NUGU-456833 format. One record per residue: residue in three letters; chain; x, y, z of N, C-alpha, C in turn. Coordinates in steps of 0.1 Angstrom, whole numbers. Layout:
BEGIN
(r "ALA","A",(X,Y,Z),(X,Y,Z),(X,Y,Z)),
...
end
This chain:
BEGIN
(r "MET","A",(-2382,642,-884),(-2367,637,-874),(-2360,624,-883)),
(r "ASN","A",(-2348,626,-881),(-2340,617,-891),(-2341,606,-885)),
(r "ALA","A",(-2346,591,-897),(-2348,577,-890),(-2330,577,-887)),
(r "PHE","A",(-2323,585,-885),(-2310,573,-882),(-2306,575,-871)),
(r "ASP","A",(-2316,585,-859),(-2311,595,-847),(-2321,585,-843)),
(r "LEU","A",(-2319,570,-842),(-2324,571,-825),(-2328,573,-814)),
(r "SER","A",(-2314,581,-813),(-2317,588,-794),(-2326,594,-794)),
(r "ARG","A",(-2331,598,-808),(-2345,612,-802),(-2357,605,-798)),
(r "LEU","A",(-2355,593,-801),(-2366,582,-792),(-2366,584,-777)),
(r "ARG","A",(-2351,585,-770),(-2347,586,-759),(-2350,572,-752)),
(r "PRO","A",(-2340,558,-756),(-2346,550,-750),(-2337,546,-734)),
(r "ARG","A",(-2339,537,-731),(-2338,541,-716),(-2325,527,-712)),
(r "LEU","A",(-2311,534,-718),(-2299,526,-717),(-2290,531,-718)),
(r "PRO","A",(-2285,523,-699),(-2289,507,-702),(-2297,503,-692)),
(r "SER","A",(-2301,492,-698),(-2320,494,-692),(-2310,485,-679)),
(r "PRO","A",(-2323,492,-666),(-2320,488,-652),(-2318,474,-645)),
(r "LEU","A",(-2310,475,-638),(-2301,456,-632),(-2311,457,-621)),
(r "GLU","A",(-2320,454,-613),(-2328,457,-599),(-2327,439,-595)),
(r "PRO","A",(-2317,440,-581),(-2315,427,-574),(-2331,420,-565)),
(r "VAL","A",(-2333,411,-562),(-2348,406,-564),(-2342,397,-548)),
(r "GLU","A",(-2347,393,-536),(-2349,389,-523),(-2355,375,-524)),
(r "ASP","A",(-2348,362,-522),(-2355,350,-529),(-2350,339,-524)),
(r "GLU","A",(-2352,334,-511),(-2348,327,-502),(-2349,314,-515)),
(r "ARG","A",(-2352,314,-527),(-2350,297,-532),(-2335,294,-539)),
(r "PHE","A",(-2332,311,-540),(-2318,316,-545),(-2306,316,-532)),
(r "THR","A",(-2315,323,-527),(-2308,322,-512),(-2299,317,-502)),
(r "ARG","A",(-2308,309,-503),(-2309,297,-496),(-2299,282,-501)),
(r "HIS","A",(-2292,287,-511),(-2282,278,-522),(-2271,291,-521)),
(r "GLY","A",(-2271,302,-518),(-2257,308,-516),(-2259,318,-526)),
(r "LEU","A",(-2270,320,-534),(-2270,326,-555),(-2275,341,-550)),
(r "THR","A",(-2273,347,-558),(-2277,362,-560),(-2285,358,-573)),
(r "LEU","A",(-2297,368,-572),(-2306,371,-587),(-2305,386,-585)),
(r "SER","A",(-2308,387,-593),(-2309,399,-603),(-2317,402,-618)),
(r "LEU","A",(-2327,414,-619),(-2334,410,-630),(-2332,421,-640)),
(r "LYS","A",(-2327,421,-649),(-2325,431,-665),(-2337,433,-669)),
(r "ARG","A",(-2338,442,-666),(-2353,449,-667),(-2354,457,-684)),
(r "GLU","A",(-2350,445,-691),(-2349,449,-711),(-2365,459,-715)),
(r "ASP","A",(-2380,452,-702),(-2393,457,-707),(-2391,474,-703)),
(r "LEU","A",(-2383,478,-695),(-2380,489,-696),(-2370,506,-708)),
(r "ILE","A",(-2368,496,-716),(-2360,500,-729),(-2373,512,-738)),
(r "HIS","A",(-2383,508,-738),(-2391,517,-743),(-2405,516,-742)),
(r "PRO","A",(-2415,523,-740),(-2428,521,-742),(-2434,517,-752)),
(r "ASP","A",(-2428,513,-767),(-2433,514,-783),(-2422,500,-789)),
(r "LEU","A",(-2412,501,-783),(-2400,494,-788),(-2396,488,-776)),
(r "PRO","A",(-2404,484,-764),(-2393,474,-754),(-2383,464,-754)),
(r "GLY","A",(-2376,462,-744),(-2368,447,-745),(-2363,447,-757)),
(r "ASN","A",(-2358,431,-767),(-2353,429,-769),(-2353,435,-786)),
(r "LYS","A",(-2373,441,-788),(-2374,446,-796),(-2365,460,-807)),
(r "TRP","A",(-2360,466,-793),(-2352,480,-792),(-2338,473,-800)),
(r "ARG","A",(-2334,462,-793),(-2320,459,-795),(-2320,455,-808)),
(r "LYS","A",(-2330,447,-812),(-2332,440,-827),(-2335,449,-840)),
(r "LEU","A",(-2342,462,-830),(-2345,469,-844),(-2340,483,-846)),
(r "ALA","A",(-2328,481,-840),(-2318,494,-841),(-2312,499,-851)),
(r "LEU","A",(-2307,485,-852),(-2294,487,-861),(-2302,483,-879)),
(r "ASN","A",(-2315,471,-877),(-2318,472,-891),(-2324,490,-891)),
(r "LEU","A",(-2330,494,-885),(-2336,510,-886),(-2324,517,-895)),
(r "ALA","A",(-2311,513,-887),(-2303,525,-890),(-2302,518,-908)),
(r "ALA","A",(-2298,509,-910),(-2293,506,-924),(-2308,507,-932)),
(r "ALA","A",(-2317,509,-925),(-2328,515,-938),(-2329,527,-938)),
(r "GLY","A",(-2322,535,-932),(-2324,552,-933),(-2329,558,-940)),
(r "GLY","A",(-2344,549,-931),(-2355,564,-940),(-2365,556,-952)),
(r "ARG","A",(-2357,546,-955),(-2367,540,-964),(-2379,531,-959)),
(r "PRO","A",(-2385,530,-965),(-2402,519,-962),(-2397,504,-959)),
(r "VAL","A",(-2404,501,-950),(-2399,491,-941),(-2409,476,-942)),
(r "LEU","A",(-2407,469,-950),(-2415,453,-949),(-2411,448,-943)),
(r "THR","A",(-2419,439,-934),(-2413,424,-926),(-2428,416,-927)),
(r "PHE","A",(-2428,412,-916),(-2436,399,-914),(-2441,394,-898)),
(r "GLY","A",(-2451,387,-899),(-2455,385,-888),(-2467,380,-886)),
(r "GLY","A",(-2473,371,-872),(-2489,364,-875),(-2497,372,-871)),
(r "ALA","A",(-2509,375,-869),(-2515,381,-860),(-2519,388,-848)),
(r "TYR","A",(-2508,384,-840),(-2510,392,-827),(-2488,393,-826)),
(r "SER","A",(-2484,396,-838),(-2470,397,-835),(-2466,409,-827)),
(r "ASN","A",(-2458,410,-819),(-2449,420,-811),(-2442,426,-822)),
(r "HIS","A",(-2438,419,-828),(-2428,422,-838),(-2434,433,-849)),
(r "LEU","A",(-2441,429,-852),(-2452,437,-860),(-2458,454,-858)),
(r "ARG","A",(-2458,450,-842),(-2466,460,-836),(-2452,473,-833)),
(r "ALA","A",(-2438,467,-830),(-2425,476,-831),(-2420,485,-841)),
(r "VAL","A",(-2429,474,-850),(-2420,485,-863),(-2432,492,-868)),
(r "ALA","A",(-2443,491,-868),(-2452,498,-868),(-2452,511,-856)),
(r "ALA","A",(-2450,511,-849),(-2442,520,-840),(-2435,530,-841)),
(r "ALA","A",(-2421,522,-846),(-2408,531,-853),(-2417,540,-866)),
(r "GLY","A",(-2421,532,-874),(-2420,539,-885),(-2431,550,-881)),
(r "ARG","A",(-2448,551,-870),(-2448,566,-871),(-2443,575,-859)),
(r "LEU","A",(-2429,569,-854),(-2423,580,-843),(-2412,584,-851)),
(r "LEU","A",(-2409,578,-864),(-2394,576,-875),(-2402,585,-888)),
(r "GLY","A",(-2411,584,-887),(-2417,588,-900),(-2413,582,-913)),
(r "PHE","A",(-2416,569,-916),(-2411,563,-928),(-2423,554,-929)),
(r "PRO","A",(-2422,548,-943),(-2439,537,-947),(-2434,529,-941)),
(r "THR","A",(-2447,517,-934),(-2445,504,-935),(-2453,492,-938)),
(r "VAL","A",(-2447,481,-943),(-2458,470,-943),(-2454,460,-938)),
(r "GLY","A",(-2466,451,-931),(-2468,443,-927),(-2475,431,-935)),
(r "ILE","A",(-2465,419,-939),(-2469,405,-936),(-2474,400,-931)),
(r "VAL","A",(-2487,396,-931),(-2492,389,-918),(-2500,373,-924)),
(r "ARG","A",(-2496,363,-914),(-2497,350,-918),(-2515,347,-916)),
(r "GLY","A",(-2520,341,-927),(-2537,338,-928),(-2544,347,-936)),
(r "ASP","A",(-2548,346,-948),(-2551,350,-954),(-2567,350,-954)),
(r "GLU","A",(-2573,339,-940),(-2586,345,-940),(-2590,358,-931)),
(r "LEU","A",(-2576,358,-923),(-2579,371,-912),(-2582,386,-926)),
(r "ALA","A",(-2580,386,-935),(-2584,397,-941),(-2598,403,-947)),
(r "GLY","A",(-2605,390,-938),(-2619,399,-941),(-2626,400,-925)),
(r "ARG","A",(-2618,398,-921),(-2628,401,-903),(-2621,415,-899)),
(r "PRO","A",(-2629,415,-888),(-2626,425,-882),(-2609,427,-874)),
(r "LEU","A",(-2604,434,-872),(-2586,433,-871),(-2589,434,-853)),
(r "ASN","A",(-2583,428,-855),(-2575,421,-833),(-2572,435,-835)),
(r "PRO","A",(-2569,437,-815),(-2560,448,-809),(-2552,448,-816)),
(r "SER","A",(-2542,437,-816),(-2523,442,-820),(-2528,447,-835)),
(r "LEU","A",(-2530,444,-847),(-2530,447,-857),(-2539,459,-863)),
(r "ALA","A",(-2552,462,-852),(-2556,475,-852),(-2549,483,-849)),
(r "ARG","A",(-2535,482,-837),(-2529,490,-829),(-2513,493,-844)),
(r "CYS","A",(-2515,483,-854),(-2503,484,-863),(-2509,491,-874)),
(r "ALA","A",(-2517,494,-876),(-2527,499,-883),(-2530,518,-884)),
(r "ALA","A",(-2532,516,-870),(-2535,529,-864),(-2523,534,-862)),
(r "ASP","A",(-2511,529,-865),(-2492,534,-865),(-2490,536,-876)),
(r "GLY","A",(-2504,530,-889),(-2499,534,-904),(-2489,525,-914)),
(r "MET","A",(-2490,512,-906),(-2487,502,-911),(-2496,497,-920)),
(r "ARG","A",(-2491,491,-935),(-2506,491,-945),(-2499,471,-939)),
(r "LEU","A",(-2511,466,-936),(-2517,453,-939),(-2514,447,-949)),
(r "VAL","A",(-2506,437,-955),(-2514,423,-963),(-2510,414,-960)),
(r "PHE","A",(-2521,406,-963),(-2525,389,-958),(-2523,385,-967)),
(r "VAL","A",(-2519,365,-963),(-2510,359,-969),(-2516,349,-968)),
(r "ASP","A",(-2519,342,-973),(-2520,326,-973),(-2510,320,-964)),
(r "ARG","A",(-2512,310,-959),(-2500,302,-954),(-2487,296,-962)),
(r "ALA","A",(-2488,290,-973),(-2482,282,-982),(-2476,298,-986)),
(r "THR","A",(-2480,307,-990),(-2470,319,-993),(-2460,329,-985)),
(r "TYR","A",(-2472,324,-972),(-2462,329,-958),(-2451,322,-958)),
(r "ARG","A",(-2449,303,-960),(-2438,299,-952),(-2427,299,-965)),
(r "ALA","A",(-2431,303,-977),(-2419,308,-991),(-2420,317,-989)),
(r "LYS","A",(-2419,323,-982),(-2416,342,-977),(-2401,345,-983)),
(r "ASN","A",(-2387,334,-979),(-2376,338,-979),(-2371,334,-996)),
(r "ASP","A",(-2378,330,-1003),(-2381,322,-1016),(-2382,333,-1026)),
(r "PRO","A",(-2371,336,-1027),(-2363,344,-1040),(-2378,351,-1051)),
(r "ALA","A",(-2383,343,-1058),(-2398,348,-1065),(-2406,353,-1059)),
(r "THR","A",(-2413,350,-1044),(-2420,346,-1033),(-2418,362,-1028)),
(r "ARG","A",(-2404,365,-1023),(-2404,375,-1022),(-2405,388,-1029)),
(r "ALA","A",(-2401,383,-1041),(-2405,395,-1049),(-2414,399,-1055)),
(r "THR","A",(-2421,387,-1053),(-2436,394,-1057),(-2446,400,-1044)),
(r "LEU","A",(-2439,396,-1029),(-2444,403,-1019),(-2439,421,-1015)),
(r "LEU","A",(-2425,418,-1027),(-2426,435,-1026),(-2431,441,-1033)),
(r "GLU","A",(-2440,435,-1044),(-2444,444,-1052),(-2452,456,-1043)),
(r "ARG","A",(-2459,448,-1035),(-2469,453,-1026),(-2463,461,-1015)),
(r "ALA","A",(-2451,464,-1018),(-2445,478,-1008),(-2439,491,-1017)),
(r "PRO","A",(-2431,498,-1012),(-2433,511,-1020),(-2415,505,-1024)),
(r "ALA","A",(-2414,512,-1033),(-2405,511,-1041),(-2388,512,-1028)),
(r "GLY","A",(-2378,504,-1032),(-2367,506,-1022),(-2368,501,-1008)),
(r "ALA","A",(-2381,495,-1006),(-2383,490,-990),(-2374,481,-989)),
(r "TYR","A",(-2365,479,-975),(-2366,478,-965),(-2366,461,-961)),
(r "VAL","A",(-2365,448,-962),(-2365,439,-959),(-2364,436,-943)),
(r "VAL","A",(-2371,437,-933),(-2371,425,-920),(-2368,418,-917)),
(r "PRO","A",(-2363,410,-914),(-2373,394,-912),(-2384,394,-899)),
(r "GLU","A",(-2390,381,-901),(-2401,376,-894),(-2391,379,-879)),
(r "GLY","A",(-2396,386,-870),(-2393,384,-856),(-2378,396,-852)),
(r "GLY","A",(-2377,397,-870),(-2368,413,-862),(-2351,401,-862)),
(r "SER","A",(-2350,389,-868),(-2336,381,-860),(-2328,379,-878)),
(r "ASN","A",(-2317,385,-879),(-2305,388,-887),(-2291,393,-881)),
(r "ALA","A",(-2283,390,-885),(-2270,398,-883),(-2273,410,-877)),
(r "LEU","A",(-2280,418,-881),(-2277,433,-875),(-2284,432,-856)),
(r "ALA","A",(-2296,419,-863),(-2303,419,-850),(-2291,413,-839)),
(r "VAL","A",(-2285,407,-841),(-2275,399,-832),(-2264,405,-827)),
(r "GLN","A",(-2262,423,-837),(-2252,427,-832),(-2256,437,-823)),
(r "GLY","A",(-2272,438,-823),(-2276,448,-813),(-2280,448,-802)),
(r "CYS","A",(-2278,427,-804),(-2279,424,-788),(-2270,423,-779)),
(r "VAL","A",(-2255,423,-787),(-2239,425,-783),(-2242,434,-764)),
(r "GLU","A",(-2249,447,-768),(-2248,458,-757),(-2255,451,-747)),
(r "LEU","A",(-2264,442,-748),(-2270,439,-734),(-2261,427,-725)),
(r "GLY","A",(-2250,423,-737),(-2244,414,-727),(-2231,427,-723)),
(r "ARG","A",(-2226,432,-733),(-2218,445,-721),(-2222,452,-708)),
(r "GLU","A",(-2235,454,-706),(-2241,458,-700),(-2239,449,-687)),
(r "LEU","A",(-2239,442,-686),(-2235,432,-673),(-2224,429,-671)),
(r "ALA","A",(-2209,437,-674),(-2193,431,-675),(-2196,432,-658)),
(r "GLY","A",(-2191,423,-653),(-2181,426,-640),(-2195,424,-627)),
(r "VAL","A",(-2211,421,-634),(-2218,420,-626),(-2230,405,-624)),
(r "ALA","A",(-2223,401,-633),(-2229,385,-634),(-2224,377,-638)),
(r "ASP","A",(-2226,363,-636),(-2215,352,-637),(-2229,344,-648)),
(r "THR","A",(-2239,345,-646),(-2247,338,-652),(-2263,346,-654)),
(r "VAL","A",(-2263,348,-666),(-2274,350,-675),(-2279,348,-680)),
(r "ALA","A",(-2295,342,-679),(-2304,336,-684),(-2317,343,-691)),
(r "VAL","A",(-2321,338,-703),(-2329,344,-713),(-2338,331,-722)),
(r "ALA","A",(-2352,338,-724),(-2359,329,-733),(-2354,331,-742)),
(r "CYS","A",(-2356,321,-751),(-2352,321,-764),(-2364,313,-775)),
(r "GLY","A",(-2369,325,-782),(-2374,319,-790),(-2369,310,-808)),
(r "THR","A",(-2366,320,-812),(-2350,323,-826),(-2340,322,-818)),
(r "GLY","A",(-2336,326,-810),(-2323,326,-805),(-2310,337,-809)),
(r "GLY","A",(-2320,349,-814),(-2309,357,-820),(-2308,368,-808)),
(r "THR","A",(-2315,369,-797),(-2314,376,-786),(-2297,368,-777)),
(r "LEU","A",(-2302,359,-774),(-2292,346,-770),(-2274,350,-782)),
(r "ALA","A",(-2279,350,-790),(-2266,346,-799),(-2257,364,-793)),
(r "GLY","A",(-2270,374,-793),(-2255,387,-793),(-2256,387,-779)),
(r "LEU","A",(-2266,381,-769),(-2262,383,-754),(-2244,377,-750)),
(r "ALA","A",(-2244,362,-759),(-2234,355,-750),(-2222,366,-756)),
(r "ALA","A",(-2221,367,-774),(-2208,375,-777),(-2204,390,-766)),
(r "GLY","A",(-2213,394,-763),(-2215,405,-755),(-2210,407,-741)),
(r "LEU","A",(-2207,397,-735),(-2205,390,-722),(-2185,388,-724)),
(r "ALA","A",(-2182,387,-709),(-2169,387,-712),(-2164,376,-708)),
(r "ALA","A",(-2150,371,-710),(-2147,360,-706),(-2144,357,-687)),
(r "GLY","A",(-2153,343,-688),(-2160,340,-676),(-2173,335,-671)),
(r "GLN","A",(-2178,343,-680),(-2195,344,-682),(-2204,342,-687)),
(r "GLN","A",(-2216,332,-686),(-2224,317,-695),(-2233,328,-697)),
(r "ALA","A",(-2240,325,-707),(-2252,330,-713),(-2263,317,-709)),
(r "LEU","A",(-2271,316,-702),(-2283,302,-703),(-2293,304,-715)),
(r "GLY","A",(-2298,302,-721),(-2305,300,-733),(-2317,292,-723)),
(r "VAL","A",(-2331,294,-727),(-2342,285,-723),(-2354,288,-733)),
(r "PRO","A",(-2351,279,-745),(-2360,278,-754),(-2377,275,-751)),
(r "VAL","A",(-2388,283,-755),(-2401,285,-750),(-2404,277,-764)),
(r "LEU","A",(-2402,275,-777),(-2404,264,-779),(-2397,249,-784)),
(r "LYS","A",(-2405,234,-787),(-2399,225,-783),(-2394,223,-801)),
(r "GLY","A",(-2387,210,-799),(-2383,207,-811),(-2367,206,-812)),
(r "GLY","A",(-2357,210,-806),(-2345,211,-805),(-2338,216,-815)),
(r "PHE","A",(-2346,223,-826),(-2337,227,-832),(-2328,242,-827)),
(r "LEU","A",(-2328,248,-817),(-2324,259,-816),(-2309,266,-814)),
(r "GLY","A",(-2303,248,-812),(-2288,254,-812),(-2281,263,-824)),
(r "GLY","A",(-2282,252,-836),(-2282,253,-850),(-2286,264,-851)),
(r "GLU","A",(-2297,271,-849),(-2306,290,-855),(-2287,294,-845)),
(r "VAL","A",(-2288,294,-832),(-2276,302,-828),(-2265,301,-833)),
(r "ARG","A",(-2260,292,-841),(-2247,292,-844),(-2245,295,-859)),
(r "ALA","A",(-2258,295,-865),(-2262,302,-878),(-2264,312,-877)),
(r "LEU","A",(-2264,321,-868),(-2269,338,-864),(-2255,340,-857)),
(r "GLN","A",(-2247,335,-850),(-2235,337,-850),(-2227,337,-857)),
(r "GLU","A",(-2224,328,-868),(-2222,327,-880),(-2221,339,-890)),
(r "ALA","A",(-2235,341,-889),(-2238,351,-903),(-2236,367,-897)),
(r "ALA","A",(-2234,369,-881),(-2231,384,-874),(-2218,385,-872)),
(r "PHE","A",(-2211,374,-865),(-2197,375,-862),(-2189,369,-872)),
(r "GLY","A",(-2193,351,-879),(-2180,345,-887),(-2174,335,-878)),
(r "GLY","A",(-2182,333,-868),(-2178,323,-862),(-2185,325,-848)),
(r "PRO","A",(-2184,315,-841),(-2189,311,-826),(-2184,324,-819)),
(r "ARG","A",(-2190,327,-807),(-2187,339,-797),(-2198,333,-785)),
(r "GLY","A",(-2189,331,-779),(-2187,337,-762),(-2196,319,-754)),
(r "ASP","A",(-2197,322,-746),(-2197,304,-739),(-2218,308,-735)),
(r "TRP","A",(-2222,299,-743),(-2240,297,-744),(-2241,282,-741)),
(r "SER","A",(-2251,279,-735),(-2261,267,-737),(-2274,273,-735)),
(r "LEU","A",(-2280,259,-737),(-2295,259,-735),(-2298,245,-728)),
(r "ASP","A",(-2309,250,-724),(-2321,239,-717),(-2335,240,-719)),
(r "GLU","A",(-2337,227,-723),(-2345,228,-733),(-2358,221,-723)),
(r "ARG","A",(-2358,223,-715),(-2368,214,-703),(-2379,222,-705)),
(r "PHE","A",(-2381,241,-703),(-2392,242,-696),(-2400,251,-704)),
(r "HIS","A",(-2401,247,-726),(-2412,246,-732),(-2423,245,-730)),
(r "GLY","A",(-2426,239,-718),(-2441,238,-714),(-2450,230,-722)),
(r "GLY","A",(-2441,224,-729),(-2451,218,-746),(-2454,223,-755)),
(r "GLY","A",(-2442,236,-757),(-2445,245,-769),(-2447,254,-772)),
(r "TYR","A",(-2450,265,-777),(-2444,276,-778),(-2466,277,-773)),
(r "ALA","A",(-2466,295,-769),(-2481,295,-762),(-2486,284,-756)),
(r "ARG","A",(-2482,280,-748),(-2490,264,-740),(-2483,272,-728)),
(r "VAL","A",(-2493,274,-717),(-2493,277,-706),(-2500,271,-695)),
(r "SER","A",(-2492,261,-685),(-2500,248,-680),(-2504,258,-667)),
(r "PRO","A",(-2512,252,-658),(-2514,263,-644),(-2510,257,-638)),
(r "ALA","A",(-2499,248,-640),(-2482,251,-630),(-2473,258,-632)),
(r "LEU","A",(-2473,263,-648),(-2467,275,-646),(-2472,290,-643)),
(r "ASP","A",(-2485,289,-641),(-2492,308,-644),(-2492,307,-624)),
(r "ALA","A",(-2493,289,-621),(-2493,297,-607),(-2477,297,-600)),
(r "PHE","A",(-2468,292,-607),(-2453,298,-606),(-2454,314,-606)),
(r "ALA","A",(-2457,316,-617),(-2458,332,-624),(-2466,342,-613)),
(r "ARG","A",(-2476,335,-607),(-2488,341,-599),(-2479,343,-584)),
(r "ASP","A",(-2470,335,-584),(-2462,329,-568),(-2448,348,-572)),
(r "PHE","A",(-2445,344,-583),(-2433,355,-580),(-2438,369,-585)),
(r "GLU","A",(-2448,369,-588),(-2454,386,-589),(-2458,386,-573)),
(r "ALA","A",(-2460,376,-567),(-2467,382,-557),(-2451,383,-544)),
(r "ARG","A",(-2440,376,-549),(-2434,376,-537),(-2427,388,-546)),
(r "HIS","A",(-2426,396,-556),(-2417,402,-559),(-2424,421,-570)),
(r "GLY","A",(-2437,413,-565),(-2444,429,-567),(-2441,434,-583)),
(r "LEU","A",(-2440,422,-595),(-2434,425,-608),(-2448,420,-616)),
(r "ALA","A",(-2452,422,-627),(-2461,414,-633),(-2454,408,-647)),
(r "ILE","A",(-2454,392,-646),(-2449,387,-656),(-2454,382,-666)),
(r "GLU","A",(-2449,384,-681),(-2453,380,-693),(-2451,364,-691)),
(r "ARG","A",(-2457,355,-695),(-2460,342,-697),(-2454,334,-705)),
(r "LEU","A",(-2452,342,-717),(-2449,330,-727),(-2433,326,-726)),
(r "TYR","A",(-2428,336,-729),(-2414,339,-725),(-2405,340,-712)),
(r "VAL","A",(-2412,351,-703),(-2409,355,-690),(-2408,343,-677)),
(r "ALA","A",(-2420,337,-678),(-2422,330,-671),(-2416,318,-670)),
(r "LYS","A",(-2414,308,-684),(-2409,299,-687),(-2394,299,-680)),
(r "MET","A",(-2386,311,-684),(-2372,314,-681),(-2368,313,-665)),
(r "LEU","A",(-2380,323,-661),(-2378,324,-648),(-2381,307,-634)),
(r "LEU","A",(-2387,305,-644),(-2392,285,-636),(-2383,277,-643)),
(r "GLY","A",(-2377,281,-650),(-2361,270,-654),(-2352,278,-643)),
(r "LEU","A",(-2351,292,-647),(-2337,295,-637),(-2344,292,-623)),
(r "THR","A",(-2352,288,-616),(-2352,283,-604),(-2357,271,-601)),
(r "THR","A",(-2352,261,-610),(-2355,250,-606),(-2344,244,-611)),
(r "LEU","A",(-2331,252,-617),(-2316,250,-618),(-2312,248,-603)),
(r "ALA","A",(-2320,264,-600),(-2308,268,-588),(-2313,257,-573)),
(r "GLU","A",(-2329,250,-573),(-2330,242,-565),(-2324,230,-567)),
(r "GLU","A",(-2320,222,-583),(-2310,215,-582),(-2299,212,-585)),
(r "GLY","A",(-2293,226,-577),(-2278,229,-574),(-2271,230,-583)),
(r "ALA","A",(-2275,234,-594),(-2269,239,-612),(-2261,249,-606)),
(r "PHE","A",(-2262,255,-601),(-2248,262,-596),(-2242,267,-584)),
(r "PRO","A",(-2229,267,-585),(-2224,269,-567),(-2227,282,-565)),
(r "ALA","A",(-2218,280,-551),(-2226,291,-542),(-2219,303,-548)),
(r "GLY","A",(-2220,313,-542),(-2213,328,-548),(-2218,332,-564)),
(r "THR","A",(-2226,321,-573),(-2231,326,-581),(-2241,341,-587)),
(r "ARG","A",(-2233,352,-589),(-2243,361,-593),(-2253,354,-606)),
(r "LEU","A",(-2263,355,-604),(-2275,351,-618),(-2279,365,-618)),
(r "VAL","A",(-2288,366,-636),(-2295,373,-646),(-2305,368,-652)),
(r "ALA","A",(-2313,375,-647),(-2323,372,-655),(-2329,381,-666)),
(r "VAL","A",(-2329,385,-675),(-2334,392,-686),(-2350,391,-688)),
(r "VAL","A",(-2352,402,-685),(-2372,404,-687),(-2376,414,-698)),
(r "THR","A",(-2374,401,-709),(-2374,404,-725),(-2389,411,-729)),
(r "GLY","A",(-2399,413,-721),(-2407,416,-723),(-2418,416,-710)),
(r "ALA","A",(-2428,427,-711),(-2437,427,-699),(-2452,426,-706)),
(r "PRO","A",(-2469,423,-696),(-2476,413,-702),(-2483,419,-709)),
(r "ASP","A",(-2486,418,-720),(-2492,424,-727),(-2509,421,-729)),
(r "THR","A",(-2517,411,-723),(-2532,418,-719),(-2537,405,-709)),
(r "PRO","A",(-2550,409,-702),(-2550,402,-695),(-2554,379,-696)),
(r "ARG","A",(-2553,377,-691),(-2554,364,-692),(-2563,357,-687)),
(r "PRO","A",(-2574,347,-688),(-2583,343,-682),(-2580,338,-673)),
(r "GLY","A",(-2588,345,-659),(-2584,341,-645),(-2579,351,-639)),
(r "GLY","A",(-2574,363,-648),(-2564,372,-643),(-2556,372,-639)),
(r "GLY","A",(-2545,361,-651),(-2528,365,-650),(-2527,372,-658)),
(r "ALA","A",(-2511,373,-664),(-2509,377,-675),(-2505,377,-685)),
(r "GLY","A",(-2510,375,-700),(-2501,367,-709),(-2496,375,-723)),
(r "GLN","A",(-2490,368,-735),(-2483,381,-742),(-2481,375,-753)),
(r "ASP","A",(-2482,379,-764),(-2482,373,-778),(-2465,375,-778)),
(r "GLY","A",(-2461,366,-790),(-2443,369,-790),(-2445,373,-808)),
(r "ASP","A",(-2432,371,-811),(-2431,375,-827),(-2418,366,-831)),
(r "ALA","A",(-2423,352,-834),(-2409,342,-835),(-2403,342,-852)),
(r "GLN","A",(-2394,339,-853),(-2391,336,-873),(-2398,329,-875)),
(r "GLN","A",(-2400,317,-872),(-2409,303,-874),(-2424,306,-876)),
(r "ASP","A",(-2429,313,-861),(-2440,312,-857),(-2450,300,-857)),
(r "GLY","A",(-2441,289,-854),(-2442,276,-861),(-2447,266,-864)),
(r "GLU","A",(-2443,279,-876),(-2440,272,-894),(-2423,267,-896)),
(r "SER","A",(-2427,255,-903),(-2417,242,-899),(-2411,240,-891)),
(r "ARG","A",(-2416,236,-877),(-2414,228,-867),(-2422,222,-861)),
(r "GLN","A",(-2419,210,-853),(-2430,204,-846),(-2442,207,-844)),
(r "ASP","A",(-2442,217,-841),(-2452,223,-833),(-2463,228,-847)),
(r "GLY","A",(-2459,236,-857),(-2467,234,-868),(-2480,243,-869)),
(r "ASP","A",(-2480,248,-876),(-2498,258,-882),(-2505,255,-868)),
(r "ALA","A",(-2510,242,-868),(-2517,245,-859),(-2517,248,-842)),
(r "GLN","A",(-2506,253,-841),(-2508,257,-821),(-2510,277,-827)),
(r "GLN","A",(-2506,277,-843),(-2512,296,-845),(-2526,301,-846)),
(r "ASP","A",(-2528,311,-842),(-2538,317,-841),(-2549,314,-837)),
(r "GLY","A",(-2546,312,-821),(-2554,311,-812),(-2555,298,-811)),
(r "GLU","A",(-2549,293,-812),(-2545,276,-808),(-2548,276,-791)),
(r "PRO","A",(-2561,265,-787),(-2564,266,-770),(-2546,257,-769)),
(r "ARG","A",(-2549,263,-754),(-2536,265,-750),(-2540,250,-738)),
(r "GLN","A",(-2527,240,-729),(-2532,225,-725),(-2539,229,-716)),
(r "ASP","A",(-2542,245,-709),(-2552,249,-697),(-2563,251,-702)),
(r "GLY","A",(-2568,249,-717),(-2577,255,-721),(-2582,267,-731)),
(r "GLY","A",(-2576,275,-721),(-2579,292,-732),(-2569,293,-740)),
(r "ALA","A",(-2570,298,-742),(-2566,302,-760),(-2556,323,-761)),
(r "GLN","A",(-2543,310,-764),(-2534,326,-765),(-2528,325,-781)),
(r "PRO","A",(-2531,335,-786),(-2519,338,-803),(-2506,327,-802)),
(r "ALA","A",(-2501,329,-810),(-2487,323,-809),(-2477,333,-823)),
(r "ASP","A",(-2471,332,-822),(-2460,343,-826),(-2447,341,-816)),
(r "SER","A",(-2440,337,-820),(-2428,335,-812),(-2416,346,-810)),
(r "SER","A",(-2406,352,-808),(-2388,353,-810),(-2384,359,-797)),
(r "ARG","A",(-2374,357,-796),(-2366,362,-786),(-2349,360,-789)),
end
């Protein structure tokens, strides 16, 4: 199979747009639709497809080396792409203490798909973008390996997300998306037409995301693109934090609309959009679209749905820090692995 021919993986594009009836919106004169990015591909769903497609084309069938935490969706997506398209993959995994343990289901899936897993200590992982450290890590990969950054967010990934905005031309006024690294938001905003707005809902605390989005647009397009904004109120205490209130909101949304809701990204975005509607933030007649960037991964305690993510920093060099990673207890007392990126 030609690694450039990603169409042979038969992605579902454009992703479906599904209207939902919800009185919390209709009573304010608003309409709500769900952009089902989670249905693009079973192994590379949502923004994983959008962010990886141009990177894989650039790799052109060469080995791919990338980075992630122990529960990284990004690692799983790259490993699956390698299996499907027939190129070697290497995953640099944060946490050398994991090397002597049985693989968790996420890493086991990567290994089953042929990914070579290399476990490194956190100091090395934090320094992964240092040229000397990067050169050392590349020695663990086949010659000529193409490097995809942690979470997949780079200029090519942003350019790949532009089509998401274009698919919503004429059908949305405001488009909301959950954000980890901001790559999806940066591309989405660039693809929207004049008069359309992109709303990012960060799932990590720290207030850093605006700068990240601007930097990504500078790298991808040479400057700012589109009309976008952030509402920083709905991270729920930080990445991988799922409060009882958020879980209750997600359960209620699931019951209303018959759709399983991923907690770490999608639930926070939907809660933010619902809260803004109740606050009167949108004028009557506004067509709202919520981007469903992923589906639940594994059951959470109590029967709710949860999902790990894969983020650029995975909490590194952020206020959340390493302490939130790899199964840090959430506010509700459960344990949820952390890696984030949208």
